[in-house]
mmJSON file of the N, C-alpha and C atoms, coordinates in Angstrom:
{"data_MODEL":{"atom_site":{
"group_PDB":["ATOM","ATOM","ATOM","ATOM","ATOM","ATOM","ATOM","ATOM","ATOM","ATOM","ATOM","ATOM","ATOM","ATOM","ATOM","ATOM","ATOM","ATOM","ATOM","ATOM","ATOM","ATOM","ATOM","ATOM","ATOM","ATOM","ATOM","ATOM","ATOM","ATOM","ATOM","ATOM","ATOM","ATOM","ATOM","ATOM","ATOM","ATOM","ATOM","ATOM","ATOM","ATOM","ATOM","ATOM","ATOM","ATOM","ATOM","ATOM","ATOM","ATOM","ATOM","ATOM","ATOM","ATOM","ATOM","ATOM","ATOM","ATOM","ATOM","ATOM","ATOM","ATOM","ATOM","ATOM","ATOM","ATOM","ATOM","ATOM","ATOM","ATOM","ATOM","ATOM","ATOM","ATOM","ATOM","ATOM","ATOM","ATOM","ATOM","ATOM","ATOM","ATOM","ATOM","ATOM","ATOM","ATOM","ATOM","ATOM","ATOM","ATOM","ATOM","ATOM","ATOM","ATOM","ATOM","ATOM","ATOM","ATOM","ATOM","ATOM","ATOM","ATOM","ATOM","ATOM","ATOM","ATOM","ATOM","ATOM","ATOM","ATOM","ATOM","ATOM","ATOM","ATOM","ATOM","ATOM","ATOM","ATOM","ATOM","ATOM","ATOM","ATOM","ATOM","ATOM","ATOM","ATOM","ATOM","ATOM","ATOM","ATOM","ATOM","ATOM","ATOM","ATOM","ATOM","ATOM","ATOM","ATOM","ATOM","ATOM","ATOM","ATOM","ATOM","ATOM","ATOM","ATOM","ATOM","ATOM","ATOM","ATOM","ATOM","ATOM","ATOM","ATOM","ATOM","ATOM","ATOM","ATOM","ATOM","ATOM","ATOM","ATOM","ATOM","ATOM","ATOM","ATOM","ATOM","ATOM","ATOM","ATOM","ATOM","ATOM","ATOM","ATOM","ATOM","ATOM","ATOM","ATOM","ATOM","ATOM","ATOM","ATOM","ATOM","ATOM","ATOM","ATOM","ATOM","ATOM","ATOM","ATOM","ATOM","ATOM","ATOM","ATOM","ATOM","ATOM","ATOM","ATOM","ATOM","ATOM","ATOM","ATOM","ATOM","ATOM","ATOM","ATOM","ATOM","ATOM","ATOM","ATOM","ATOM","ATOM","ATOM","ATOM","ATOM","ATOM","ATOM","ATOM","ATOM","ATOM","ATOM","ATOM","ATOM","ATOM","ATOM","ATOM","ATOM","ATOM","ATOM","ATOM","ATOM","ATOM","ATOM","ATOM","ATOM","ATOM","ATOM","ATOM","ATOM","ATOM"],
"id":[1,2,3,4,5,6,7,8,9,10,11,12,13,14,15,16,17,18,19,20,21,22,23,24,25,26,27,28,29,30,31,32,33,34,35,36,37,38,39,40,41,42,43,44,45,46,47,48,49,50,51,52,53,54,55,56,57,58,59,60,61,62,63,64,65,66,67,68,69,70,71,72,73,74,75,76,77,78,79,80,81,82,83,84,85,86,87,88,89,90,91,92,93,94,95,96,97,98,99,100,101,102,103,104,105,106,107,108,109,110,111,112,113,114,115,116,117,118,119,120,121,122,123,124,125,126,127,128,129,130,131,132,133,134,135,136,137,138,139,140,141,142,143,144,145,146,147,148,149,150,151,152,153,154,155,156,157,158,159,160,161,162,163,164,165,166,167,168,169,170,171,172,173,174,175,176,177,178,179,180,181,182,183,184,185,186,187,188,189,190,191,192,193,194,195,196,197,198,199,200,201,202,203,204,205,206,207,208,209,210,211,212,213,214,215,216,217,218,219,220,221,222,223,224,225,226,227,228,229,230,231,232,233,234,235,236,237,238,239,240],
"type_symbol":["N","C","C","N","C","C","N","C","C","N","C","C","N","C","C","N","C","C","N","C","C","N","C","C","N","C","C","N","C","C","N","C","C","N","C","C","N","C","C","N","C","C","N","C","C","N","C","C","N","C","C","N","C","C","N","C","C","N","C","C","N","C","C","N","C","C","N","C","C","N","C","C","N","C","C","N","C","C","N","C","C","N","C","C","N","C","C","N","C","C","N","C","C","N","C","C","N","C","C","N","C","C","N","C","C","N","C","C","N","C","C","N","C","C","N","C","C","N","C","C","N","C","C","N","C","C","N","C","C","N","C","C","N","C","C","N","C","C","N","C","C","N","C","C","N","C","C","N","C","C","N","C","C","N","C","C","N","C","C","N","C","C","N","C","C","N","C","C","N","C","C","N","C","C","N","C","C","N","C","C","N","C","C","N","C","C","N","C","C","N","C","C","N","C","C","N","C","C","N","C","C","N","C","C","N","C","C","N","C","C","N","C","C","N","C","C","N","C","C","N","C","C","N","C","C","N","C","C","N","C","C","N","C","C","N","C","C","N","C","C"],
"label_atom_id":["N","CA","C","N","CA","C","N","CA","C","N","CA","C","N","CA","C","N","CA","C","N","CA","C","N","CA","C","N","CA","C","N","CA","C","N","CA","C","N","CA","C","N","CA","C","N","CA","C","N","CA","C","N","CA","C","N","CA","C","N","CA","C","N","CA","C","N","CA","C","N","CA","C","N","CA","C","N","CA","C","N","CA","C","N","CA","C","N","CA","C","N","CA","C","N","CA","C","N","CA","C","N","CA","C","N","CA","C","N","CA","C","N","CA","C","N","CA","C","N","CA","C","N","CA","C","N","CA","C","N","CA","C","N","CA","C","N","CA","C","N","CA","C","N","CA","C","N","CA","C","N","CA","C","N","CA","C","N","CA","C","N","CA","C","N","CA","C","N","CA","C","N","CA","C","N","CA","C","N","CA","C","N","CA","C","N","CA","C","N","CA","C","N","CA","C","N","CA","C","N","CA","C","N","CA","C","N","CA","C","N","CA","C","N","CA","C","N","CA","C","N","CA","C","N","CA","C","N","CA","C","N","CA","C","N","CA","C","N","CA","C","N","CA","C","N","CA","C","N","CA","C","N","CA","C","N","CA","C","N","CA","C","N","CA","C","N","CA","C","N","CA","C","N","CA","C","N","CA","C"],
"label_alt_id":[null,null,null,null,null,null,null,null,null,null,null,null,null,null,null,null,null,null,null,null,null,null,null,null,null,null,null,null,null,null,null,null,null,null,null,null,null,null,null,null,null,null,null,null,null,null,null,null,null,null,null,null,null,null,null,null,null,null,null,null,null,null,null,null,null,null,null,null,null,null,null,null,null,null,null,null,null,null,null,null,null,null,null,null,null,null,null,null,null,null,null,null,null,null,null,null,null,null,null,null,null,null,null,null,null,null,null,null,null,null,null,null,null,null,null,null,null,null,null,null,null,null,null,null,null,null,null,null,null,null,null,null,null,null,null,null,null,null,null,null,null,null,null,null,null,null,null,null,null,null,null,null,null,null,null,null,null,null,null,null,null,null,null,null,null,null,null,null,null,null,null,null,null,null,null,null,null,null,null,null,null,null,null,null,null,null,null,null,null,null,null,null,null,null,null,null,null,null,null,null,null,null,null,null,null,null,null,null,null,null,null,null,null,null,null,null,null,null,null,null,null,null,null,null,null,null,null,null,null,null,null,null,null,null,null,null,null,null,null,null],
"label_comp_id":["UNK","UNK","UNK","UNK","UNK","UNK","UNK","UNK","UNK","UNK","UNK","UNK","UNK","UNK","UNK","UNK","UNK","UNK","UNK","UNK","UNK","UNK","UNK","UNK","UNK","UNK","UNK","UNK","UNK","UNK","UNK","UNK","UNK","UNK","UNK","UNK","UNK","UNK","UNK","UNK","UNK","UNK","UNK","UNK","UNK","UNK","UNK","UNK","UNK","UNK","UNK","UNK","UNK","UNK","UNK","UNK","UNK","UNK","UNK","UNK","UNK","UNK","UNK","UNK","UNK","UNK","UNK","UNK","UNK","UNK","UNK","UNK","UNK","UNK","UNK","UNK","UNK","UNK","UNK","UNK","UNK","UNK","UNK","UNK","UNK","UNK","UNK","UNK","UNK","UNK","UNK","UNK","UNK","UNK","UNK","UNK","UNK","UNK","UNK","UNK","UNK","UNK","UNK","UNK","UNK","UNK","UNK","UNK","UNK","UNK","UNK","UNK","UNK","UNK","UNK","UNK","UNK","UNK","UNK","UNK","UNK","UNK","UNK","UNK","UNK","UNK","UNK","UNK","UNK","UNK","UNK","UNK","UNK","UNK","UNK","UNK","UNK","UNK","UNK","UNK","UNK","UNK","UNK","UNK","UNK","UNK","UNK","UNK","UNK","UNK","UNK","UNK","UNK","UNK","UNK","UNK","UNK","UNK","UNK","UNK","UNK","UNK","UNK","UNK","UNK","UNK","UNK","UNK","UNK","UNK","UNK","UNK","UNK","UNK","UNK","UNK","UNK","UNK","UNK","UNK","UNK","UNK","UNK","UNK","UNK","UNK","UNK","UNK","UNK","UNK","UNK","UNK","UNK","UNK","UNK","UNK","UNK","UNK","UNK","UNK","UNK","UNK","UNK","UNK","UNK","UNK","UNK","UNK","UNK","UNK","UNK","UNK","UNK","UNK","UNK","UNK","UNK","UNK","UNK","UNK","UNK","UNK","UNK","UNK","UNK","UNK","UNK","UNK","UNK","UNK","UNK","UNK","UNK","UNK","UNK","UNK","UNK","UNK","UNK","UNK"],
"label_asym_id":["A","A","A","A","A","A","A","A","A","A","A","A","A","A","A","A","A","A","A","A","A","A","A","A","A","A","A","A","A","A","A","A","A","A","A","A","A","A","A","A","A","A","A","A","A","A","A","A","A","A","A","A","A","A","A","A","A","A","A","A","A","A","A","A","A","A","A","A","A","A","A","A","A","A","A","A","A","A","A","A","A","A","A","A","A","A","A","A","A","A","A","A","A","A","A","A","A","A","A","A","A","A","A","A","A","A","A","A","A","A","A","A","A","A","A","A","A","A","A","A","A","A","A","A","A","A","A","A","A","A","A","A","A","A","A","A","A","A","A","A","A","A","A","A","A","A","A","A","A","A","A","A","A","A","A","A","A","A","A","A","A","A","A","A","A","A","A","A","A","A","A","A","A","A","A","A","A","A","A","A","A","A","A","A","A","A","A","A","A","A","A","A","A","A","A","A","A","A","A","A","A","A","A","A","A","A","A","A","A","A","A","A","A","A","A","A","A","A","A","A","A","A","A","A","A","A","A","A","A","A","A","A","A","A","A","A","A","A","A","A"],
"label_entity_id":["1","1","1","1","1","1","1","1","1","1","1","1","1","1","1","1","1","1","1","1","1","1","1","1","1","1","1","1","1","1","1","1","1","1","1","1","1","1","1","1","1","1","1","1","1","1","1","1","1","1","1","1","1","1","1","1","1","1","1","1","1","1","1","1","1","1","1","1","1","1","1","1","1","1","1","1","1","1","1","1","1","1","1","1","1","1","1","1","1","1","1","1","1","1","1","1","1","1","1","1","1","1","1","1","1","1","1","1","1","1","1","1","1","1","1","1","1","1","1","1","1","1","1","1","1","1","1","1","1","1","1","1","1","1","1","1","1","1","1","1","1","1","1","1","1","1","1","1","1","1","1","1","1","1","1","1","1","1","1","1","1","1","1","1","1","1","1","1","1","1","1","1","1","1","1","1","1","1","1","1","1","1","1","1","1","1","1","1","1","1","1","1","1","1","1","1","1","1","1","1","1","1","1","1","1","1","1","1","1","1","1","1","1","1","1","1","1","1","1","1","1","1","1","1","1","1","1","1","1","1","1","1","1","1","1","1","1","1","1","1"],
"label_seq_id":[1,1,1,2,2,2,3,3,3,4,4,4,5,5,5,6,6,6,7,7,7,8,8,8,9,9,9,10,10,10,11,11,11,12,12,12,13,13,13,14,14,14,15,15,15,16,16,16,17,17,17,18,18,18,19,19,19,20,20,20,21,21,21,22,22,22,23,23,23,24,24,24,25,25,25,26,26,26,27,27,27,28,28,28,29,29,29,30,30,30,31,31,31,32,32,32,33,33,33,34,34,34,35,35,35,36,36,36,37,37,37,38,38,38,39,39,39,40,40,40,41,41,41,42,42,42,43,43,43,44,44,44,45,45,45,46,46,46,47,47,47,48,48,48,49,49,49,50,50,50,51,51,51,52,52,52,53,53,53,54,54,54,55,55,55,56,56,56,57,57,57,58,58,58,59,59,59,60,60,60,61,61,61,62,62,62,63,63,63,64,64,64,65,65,65,66,66,66,67,67,67,68,68,68,69,69,69,70,70,70,71,71,71,72,72,72,73,73,73,74,74,74,75,75,75,76,76,76,77,77,77,78,78,78,79,79,79,80,80,80],
"pdbx_PDB_ins_code":[null,null,null,null,null,null,null,null,null,null,null,null,null,null,null,null,null,null,null,null,null,null,null,null,null,null,null,null,null,null,null,null,null,null,null,null,null,null,null,null,null,null,null,null,null,null,null,null,null,null,null,null,null,null,null,null,null,null,null,null,null,null,null,null,null,null,null,null,null,null,null,null,null,null,null,null,null,null,null,null,null,null,null,null,null,null,null,null,null,null,null,null,null,null,null,null,null,null,null,null,null,null,null,null,null,null,null,null,null,null,null,null,null,null,null,null,null,null,null,null,null,null,null,null,null,null,null,null,null,null,null,null,null,null,null,null,null,null,null,null,null,null,null,null,null,null,null,null,null,null,null,null,null,null,null,null,null,null,null,null,null,null,null,null,null,null,null,null,null,null,null,null,null,null,null,null,null,null,null,null,null,null,null,null,null,null,null,null,null,null,null,null,null,null,null,null,null,null,null,null,null,null,null,null,null,null,null,null,null,null,null,null,null,null,null,null,null,null,null,null,null,null,null,null,null,null,null,null,null,null,null,null,null,null,null,null,null,null,null,null],
"Cartn_x":[13.67,14.186,15.625,16.528,17.931,18.151,19.21,19.553,20.686,21.504,22.655,22.193,22.772,22.326,22.465,23.584,23.785,22.816,22.489,21.54,20.136,19.783,18.48,18.379,19.48,19.485,19.348,20.032,19.958,18.536,17.826,16.44,15.588,15.784,15.014,15.294,16.572,16.951,16.388,16.452,15.935,14.435,13.705,12.261,11.962,12.708,12.487,12.789,13.899,14.26,13.251,12.774,11.782,10.5,10.079,8.87,9.028,10.184,10.421,10.439,11.097,11.165,9.777,8.938,7.571,6.789,6.949,6.226,6.647,7.948,8.455,8.012,8.112,7.731,6.238,5.43,3.987,3.637,4.298,4.046,4.447,5.53,5.974,4.956,4.468,3.479,2.193,1.792,0.587,0.754,1.926,2.185,2.167,2.726,2.727,1.312,0.482,-0.902,-1.695,-1.46,-2.139,-1.734,-0.452,-0.001,-0.659,-0.749,-1.326,-2.801,-3.526,-4.935,-5.128,-4.189,-4.311,-2.926,-2.562,-1.222,-1.134,-0.707,-0.485,0.943,1.399,2.753,2.911,1.851,1.9,2.027,1.275,1.344,2.702,3.272,4.596,5.645,5.574,6.576,6.447,5.218,5.055,5.448,5.136,5.518,7.037,7.649,9.104,9.788,9.231,9.794,9.714,8.593,8.438,9.428,9.624,10.575,11.997,12.323,13.661,13.931,12.922,13.087,13.336,12.615,12.809,14.215,14.71,16.058,17.106,16.857,17.805,17.905,16.787,16.784,17.257,17.521,18.043,16.99,15.722,14.641,14.603,14.802,14.938,16.266,16.771,18.062,17.895,19.023,19.021,18.572,19.0,18.618,17.124,16.569,15.134,14.34,14.82,14.144,14.171,15.33,15.432,14.561,14.48,13.645,12.173,11.717,10.323,10.006,10.92,10.685,10.648,11.505,11.51,10.209,9.712,8.449,7.292,7.292,6.233,6.303,7.507,7.676,7.176,7.428,6.938,5.422,4.803,3.34,2.769,3.383,2.898,3.059,4.188,4.417,3.426,3.091,2.145,0.721,0.408,-0.934,-1.182,-0.156,-0.332,-0.267],
"Cartn_y":[32.436,32.744,32.232,33.055,32.636,31.575,30.813,29.759,30.169,31.105,31.527,32.502,32.334,33.109,34.617,35.043,36.481,37.033,36.226,36.664,36.774,35.854,35.904,37.198,37.536,38.752,39.993,40.015,41.158,41.354,40.264,40.364,40.983,40.539,41.062,42.54,42.916,44.305,45.191,44.709,45.476,45.701,44.681,44.828,45.895,45.895,46.889,48.304,48.45,49.767,50.25,49.347,49.711,50.187,49.497,49.882,51.268,51.524,52.833,53.936,53.665,54.66,54.972,53.949,54.159,55.026,54.78,55.547,57.01,57.249,58.622,59.339,58.652,59.26,59.553,58.663,58.863,60.068,60.189,61.326,62.634,62.602,63.797,64.195,63.215,63.494,64.048,63.511,63.992,65.451,65.786,67.167,68.105,67.659,68.486,68.684,67.649,67.78,68.723,68.65,69.564,71.001,71.213,72.566,73.042,72.169,72.564,72.926,72.296,72.627,73.906,74.203,75.371,76.006,76.868,77.458,78.606,78.286,79.301,79.155,80.148,80.108,78.96,78.696,77.601,76.251,76.073,74.821,74.692,75.828,75.804,75.302,75.76,75.339,73.86,73.349,71.924,71.055,71.497,70.728,70.766,71.908,72.023,71.109,71.03,70.15,68.691,68.304,66.928,66.618,67.575,67.385,67.306,68.154,68.127,66.804,66.277,64.997,63.873,63.902,62.881,62.976,64.193,64.374,63.926,64.203,63.816,62.298,61.614,60.154,59.488,60.289,59.736,59.192,59.481,58.98,59.769,61.078,61.913,62.657,63.115,63.798,65.22,65.8,67.155,68.16,67.951,68.866,68.778,67.57,67.408,68.099,68.004,68.662,70.174,70.709,72.155,72.621,71.818,72.173,72.213,71.222,71.19,72.374,72.714,73.846,75.164,75.297,76.52,76.655,75.56,75.595,75.986,75.429,75.78,77.253,77.774,79.185,80.08,79.676,80.46,80.465,79.311,79.224,80.124,80.103,80.934,82.425,82.801,84.206,84.676,83.82,84.184,84.296,83.471,83.475,84.737,85.253,86.42,87.723],
"Cartn_z":[0.397,1.727,1.822,2.328,2.41,3.485,3.298,4.254,5.189,4.757,5.548,6.634,7.828,8.986,8.772,8.208,8.004,6.958,5.953,4.931,5.512,6.399,7.069,7.883,8.583,9.383,8.49,7.354,6.456,5.95,5.641,5.191,6.282,7.525,8.647,8.869,8.841,9.068,7.951,6.718,5.587,5.716,6.168,6.373,7.409,8.508,9.561,9.056,8.328,7.807,6.783,5.933,4.929,5.594,6.642,7.355,7.988,8.599,9.214,8.163,7.036,5.972,5.42,5.264,4.783,5.756,7.062,8.064,8.035,7.942,7.929,6.662,5.521,4.249,4.214,4.782,4.83,5.699,6.85,7.733,7.054,6.295,5.578,4.517,3.759,2.722,3.322,4.469,5.144,5.561,6.109,6.525,5.319,4.194,2.987,2.456,2.498,2.033,2.93,4.249,5.167,4.882,4.578,4.241,2.957,1.965,0.682,0.795,1.715,1.875,2.682,3.582,4.444,4.601,3.654,3.643,4.646,5.862,6.885,7.413,8.15,8.69,9.689,10.445,11.417,10.719,9.64,8.877,8.19,7.782,7.151,8.128,9.371,10.35,10.681,10.796,11.102,9.913,8.697,7.512,7.322,7.599,7.485,8.496,9.69,10.713,10.28,9.675,9.207,8.095,7.199,6.099,6.645,7.616,8.214,8.929,9.621,10.309,9.309,8.19,7.164,6.581,6.395,5.865,6.884,8.16,9.204,9.324,9.082,9.166,7.884,6.856,5.616,4.682,4.957,4.107,2.802,2.904,1.708,1.818,0.692,0.727,1.26,1.658,2.205,1.144,-0.098,-1.169,-1.462,-1.43,-1.669,-0.565,0.669,1.788,1.611,1.238,1.041,-0.111,-1.17,-2.317,-1.917,-1.155,-0.716,0.185,1.088,1.988,1.223,0.227,-0.578,-1.364,-1.905,-2.641,-1.73,-0.504,0.436,0.814,1.004,1.364,0.238,-1.018,-2.154,-2.205,-1.942,-1.94,-0.861,0.327,1.431,1.113,0.519,0.177,-0.864,-1.8,-2.853,-2.298,-1.292,-0.714,0.131,0.728,1.623,0.901],
"occupancy":[1.0,1.0,1.0,1.0,1.0,1.0,1.0,1.0,1.0,1.0,1.0,1.0,1.0,1.0,1.0,1.0,1.0,1.0,1.0,1.0,1.0,1.0,1.0,1.0,1.0,1.0,1.0,1.0,1.0,1.0,1.0,1.0,1.0,1.0,1.0,1.0,1.0,1.0,1.0,1.0,1.0,1.0,1.0,1.0,1.0,1.0,1.0,1.0,1.0,1.0,1.0,1.0,1.0,1.0,1.0,1.0,1.0,1.0,1.0,1.0,1.0,1.0,1.0,1.0,1.0,1.0,1.0,1.0,1.0,1.0,1.0,1.0,1.0,1.0,1.0,1.0,1.0,1.0,1.0,1.0,1.0,1.0,1.0,1.0,1.0,1.0,1.0,1.0,1.0,1.0,1.0,1.0,1.0,1.0,1.0,1.0,1.0,1.0,1.0,1.0,1.0,1.0,1.0,1.0,1.0,1.0,1.0,1.0,1.0,1.0,1.0,1.0,1.0,1.0,1.0,1.0,1.0,1.0,1.0,1.0,1.0,1.0,1.0,1.0,1.0,1.0,1.0,1.0,1.0,1.0,1.0,1.0,1.0,1.0,1.0,1.0,1.0,1.0,1.0,1.0,1.0,1.0,1.0,1.0,1.0,1.0,1.0,1.0,1.0,1.0,1.0,1.0,1.0,1.0,1.0,1.0,1.0,1.0,1.0,1.0,1.0,1.0,1.0,1.0,1.0,1.0,1.0,1.0,1.0,1.0,1.0,1.0,1.0,1.0,1.0,1.0,1.0,1.0,1.0,1.0,1.0,1.0,1.0,1.0,1.0,1.0,1.0,1.0,1.0,1.0,1.0,1.0,1.0,1.0,1.0,1.0,1.0,1.0,1.0,1.0,1.0,1.0,1.0,1.0,1.0,1.0,1.0,1.0,1.0,1.0,1.0,1.0,1.0,1.0,1.0,1.0,1.0,1.0,1.0,1.0,1.0,1.0,1.0,1.0,1.0,1.0,1.0,1.0,1.0,1.0,1.0,1.0,1.0,1.0,1.0,1.0,1.0,1.0,1.0,1.0],
"B_iso_or_equiv":[0.0,0.0,0.0,0.0,0.0,0.0,0.0,0.0,0.0,0.0,0.0,0.0,0.0,0.0,0.0,0.0,0.0,0.0,0.0,0.0,0.0,0.0,0.0,0.0,0.0,0.0,0.0,0.0,0.0,0.0,0.0,0.0,0.0,0.0,0.0,0.0,0.0,0.0,0.0,0.0,0.0,0.0,0.0,0.0,0.0,0.0,0.0,0.0,0.0,0.0,0.0,0.0,0.0,0.0,0.0,0.0,0.0,0.0,0.0,0.0,0.0,0.0,0.0,0.0,0.0,0.0,0.0,0.0,0.0,0.0,0.0,0.0,0.0,0.0,0.0,0.0,0.0,0.0,0.0,0.0,0.0,0.0,0.0,0.0,0.0,0.0,0.0,0.0,0.0,0.0,0.0,0.0,0.0,0.0,0.0,0.0,0.0,0.0,0.0,0.0,0.0,0.0,0.0,0.0,0.0,0.0,0.0,0.0,0.0,0.0,0.0,0.0,0.0,0.0,0.0,0.0,0.0,0.0,0.0,0.0,0.0,0.0,0.0,0.0,0.0,0.0,0.0,0.0,0.0,0.0,0.0,0.0,0.0,0.0,0.0,0.0,0.0,0.0,0.0,0.0,0.0,0.0,0.0,0.0,0.0,0.0,0.0,0.0,0.0,0.0,0.0,0.0,0.0,0.0,0.0,0.0,0.0,0.0,0.0,0.0,0.0,0.0,0.0,0.0,0.0,0.0,0.0,0.0,0.0,0.0,0.0,0.0,0.0,0.0,0.0,0.0,0.0,0.0,0.0,0.0,0.0,0.0,0.0,0.0,0.0,0.0,0.0,0.0,0.0,0.0,0.0,0.0,0.0,0.0,0.0,0.0,0.0,0.0,0.0,0.0,0.0,0.0,0.0,0.0,0.0,0.0,0.0,0.0,0.0,0.0,0.0,0.0,0.0,0.0,0.0,0.0,0.0,0.0,0.0,0.0,0.0,0.0,0.0,0.0,0.0,0.0,0.0,0.0,0.0,0.0,0.0,0.0,0.0,0.0,0.0,0.0,0.0,0.0,0.0,0.0],
"pdbx_formal_charge":[null,null,null,null,null,null,null,null,null,null,null,null,null,null,null,null,null,null,null,null,null,null,null,null,null,null,null,null,null,null,null,null,null,null,null,null,null,null,null,null,null,null,null,null,null,null,null,null,null,null,null,null,null,null,null,null,null,null,null,null,null,null,null,null,null,null,null,null,null,null,null,null,null,null,null,null,null,null,null,null,null,null,null,null,null,null,null,null,null,null,null,null,null,null,null,null,null,null,null,null,null,null,null,null,null,null,null,null,null,null,null,null,null,null,null,null,null,null,null,null,null,null,null,null,null,null,null,null,null,null,null,null,null,null,null,null,null,null,null,null,null,null,null,null,null,null,null,null,null,null,null,null,null,null,null,null,null,null,null,null,null,null,null,null,null,null,null,null,null,null,null,null,null,null,null,null,null,null,null,null,null,null,null,null,null,null,null,null,null,null,null,null,null,null,null,null,null,null,null,null,null,null,null,null,null,null,null,null,null,null,null,null,null,null,null,null,null,null,null,null,null,null,null,null,null,null,null,null,null,null,null,null,null,null,null,null,null,null,null,null],
"auth_seq_id":[1,1,1,2,2,2,3,3,3,4,4,4,5,5,5,6,6,6,7,7,7,8,8,8,9,9,9,10,10,10,11,11,11,12,12,12,13,13,13,14,14,14,15,15,15,16,16,16,17,17,17,18,18,18,19,19,19,20,20,20,21,21,21,22,22,22,23,23,23,24,24,24,25,25,25,26,26,26,27,27,27,28,28,28,29,29,29,30,30,30,31,31,31,32,32,32,33,33,33,34,34,34,35,35,35,36,36,36,37,37,37,38,38,38,39,39,39,40,40,40,41,41,41,42,42,42,43,43,43,44,44,44,45,45,45,46,46,46,47,47,47,48,48,48,49,49,49,50,50,50,51,51,51,52,52,52,53,53,53,54,54,54,55,55,55,56,56,56,57,57,57,58,58,58,59,59,59,60,60,60,61,61,61,62,62,62,63,63,63,64,64,64,65,65,65,66,66,66,67,67,67,68,68,68,69,69,69,70,70,70,71,71,71,72,72,72,73,73,73,74,74,74,75,75,75,76,76,76,77,77,77,78,78,78,79,79,79,80,80,80],
"auth_comp_id":["UNK","UNK","UNK","UNK","UNK","UNK","UNK","UNK","UNK","UNK","UNK","UNK","UNK","UNK","UNK","UNK","UNK","UNK","UNK","UNK","UNK","UNK","UNK","UNK","UNK","UNK","UNK","UNK","UNK","UNK","UNK","UNK","UNK","UNK","UNK","UNK","UNK","UNK","UNK","UNK","UNK","UNK","UNK","UNK","UNK","UNK","UNK","UNK","UNK","UNK","UNK","UNK","UNK","UNK","UNK","UNK","UNK","UNK","UNK","UNK","UNK","UNK","UNK","UNK","UNK","UNK","UNK","UNK","UNK","UNK","UNK","UNK","UNK","UNK","UNK","UNK","UNK","UNK","UNK","UNK","UNK","UNK","UNK","UNK","UNK","UNK","UNK","UNK","UNK","UNK","UNK","UNK","UNK","UNK","UNK","UNK","UNK","UNK","UNK","UNK","UNK","UNK","UNK","UNK","UNK","UNK","UNK","UNK","UNK","UNK","UNK","UNK","UNK","UNK","UNK","UNK","UNK","UNK","UNK","UNK","UNK","UNK","UNK","UNK","UNK","UNK","UNK","UNK","UNK","UNK","UNK","UNK","UNK","UNK","UNK","UNK","UNK","UNK","UNK","UNK","UNK","UNK","UNK","UNK","UNK","UNK","UNK","UNK","UNK","UNK","UNK","UNK","UNK","UNK","UNK","UNK","UNK","UNK","UNK","UNK","UNK","UNK","UNK","UNK","UNK","UNK","UNK","UNK","UNK","UNK","UNK","UNK","UNK","UNK","UNK","UNK","UNK","UNK","UNK","UNK","UNK","UNK","UNK","UNK","UNK","UNK","UNK","UNK","UNK","UNK","UNK","UNK","UNK","UNK","UNK","UNK","UNK","UNK","UNK","UNK","UNK","UNK","UNK","UNK","UNK","UNK","UNK","UNK","UNK","UNK","UNK","UNK","UNK","UNK","UNK","UNK","UNK","UNK","UNK","UNK","UNK","UNK","UNK","UNK","UNK","UNK","UNK","UNK","UNK","UNK","UNK","UNK","UNK","UNK","UNK","UNK","UNK","UNK","UNK","UNK"],
"auth_asym_id":["A","A","A","A","A","A","A","A","A","A","A","A","A","A","A","A","A","A","A","A","A","A","A","A","A","A","A","A","A","A","A","A","A","A","A","A","A","A","A","A","A","A","A","A","A","A","A","A","A","A","A","A","A","A","A","A","A","A","A","A","A","A","A","A","A","A","A","A","A","A","A","A","A","A","A","A","A","A","A","A","A","A","A","A","A","A","A","A","A","A","A","A","A","A","A","A","A","A","A","A","A","A","A","A","A","A","A","A","A","A","A","A","A","A","A","A","A","A","A","A","A","A","A","A","A","A","A","A","A","A","A","A","A","A","A","A","A","A","A","A","A","A","A","A","A","A","A","A","A","A","A","A","A","A","A","A","A","A","A","A","A","A","A","A","A","A","A","A","A","A","A","A","A","A","A","A","A","A","A","A","A","A","A","A","A","A","A","A","A","A","A","A","A","A","A","A","A","A","A","A","A","A","A","A","A","A","A","A","A","A","A","A","A","A","A","A","A","A","A","A","A","A","A","A","A","A","A","A","A","A","A","A","A","A","A","A","A","A","A","A"],
"auth_atom_id":["N","CA","C","N","CA","C","N","CA","C","N","CA","C","N","CA","C","N","CA","C","N","CA","C","N","CA","C","N","CA","C","N","CA","C","N","CA","C","N","CA","C","N","CA","C","N","CA","C","N","CA","C","N","CA","C","N","CA","C","N","CA","C","N","CA","C","N","CA","C","N","CA","C","N","CA","C","N","CA","C","N","CA","C","N","CA","C","N","CA","C","N","CA","C","N","CA","C","N","CA","C","N","CA","C","N","CA","C","N","CA","C","N","CA","C","N","CA","C","N","CA","C","N","CA","C","N","CA","C","N","CA","C","N","CA","C","N","CA","C","N","CA","C","N","CA","C","N","CA","C","N","CA","C","N","CA","C","N","CA","C","N","CA","C","N","CA","C","N","CA","C","N","CA","C","N","CA","C","N","CA","C","N","CA","C","N","CA","C","N","CA","C","N","CA","C","N","CA","C","N","CA","C","N","CA","C","N","CA","C","N","CA","C","N","CA","C","N","CA","C","N","CA","C","N","CA","C","N","CA","C","N","CA","C","N","CA","C","N","CA","C","N","CA","C","N","CA","C","N","CA","C","N","CA","C","N","CA","C","N","CA","C","N","CA","C","N","CA","C","N","CA","C","N","CA","C","N","CA","C"],
"pdbx_PDB_model_num":[1,1,1,1,1,1,1,1,1,1,1,1,1,1,1,1,1,1,1,1,1,1,1,1,1,1,1,1,1,1,1,1,1,1,1,1,1,1,1,1,1,1,1,1,1,1,1,1,1,1,1,1,1,1,1,1,1,1,1,1,1,1,1,1,1,1,1,1,1,1,1,1,1,1,1,1,1,1,1,1,1,1,1,1,1,1,1,1,1,1,1,1,1,1,1,1,1,1,1,1,1,1,1,1,1,1,1,1,1,1,1,1,1,1,1,1,1,1,1,1,1,1,1,1,1,1,1,1,1,1,1,1,1,1,1,1,1,1,1,1,1,1,1,1,1,1,1,1,1,1,1,1,1,1,1,1,1,1,1,1,1,1,1,1,1,1,1,1,1,1,1,1,1,1,1,1,1,1,1,1,1,1,1,1,1,1,1,1,1,1,1,1,1,1,1,1,1,1,1,1,1,1,1,1,1,1,1,1,1,1,1,1,1,1,1,1,1,1,1,1,1,1,1,1,1,1,1,1,1,1,1,1,1,1,1,1,1,1,1,1]
}}}
C-alpha cells in the first residue's frame, strides 16, 4: 500500500475504474451470448447498443466494436 497521498488516490481511482470496466465488459459479453443463442434482428440491435456503449466508454476500442457488430450482422444474414 502506498504512503504518499497522491499514490493512495491513484490506487482508489484505478480500483473504481477497473470495477466499472468489468461491469461494462460483462454486460457486453452477456448481450453477445444472448444474441448467439437467439439470432434475431431485435437481439442484434440490443447487442449492438451494448457494444456501442462499451466503445463509447473506452472499455473496448472503436474498431473492436465495429468488428463485433459486423460479425453479428453476418451471422444474422446467414440465419435468415
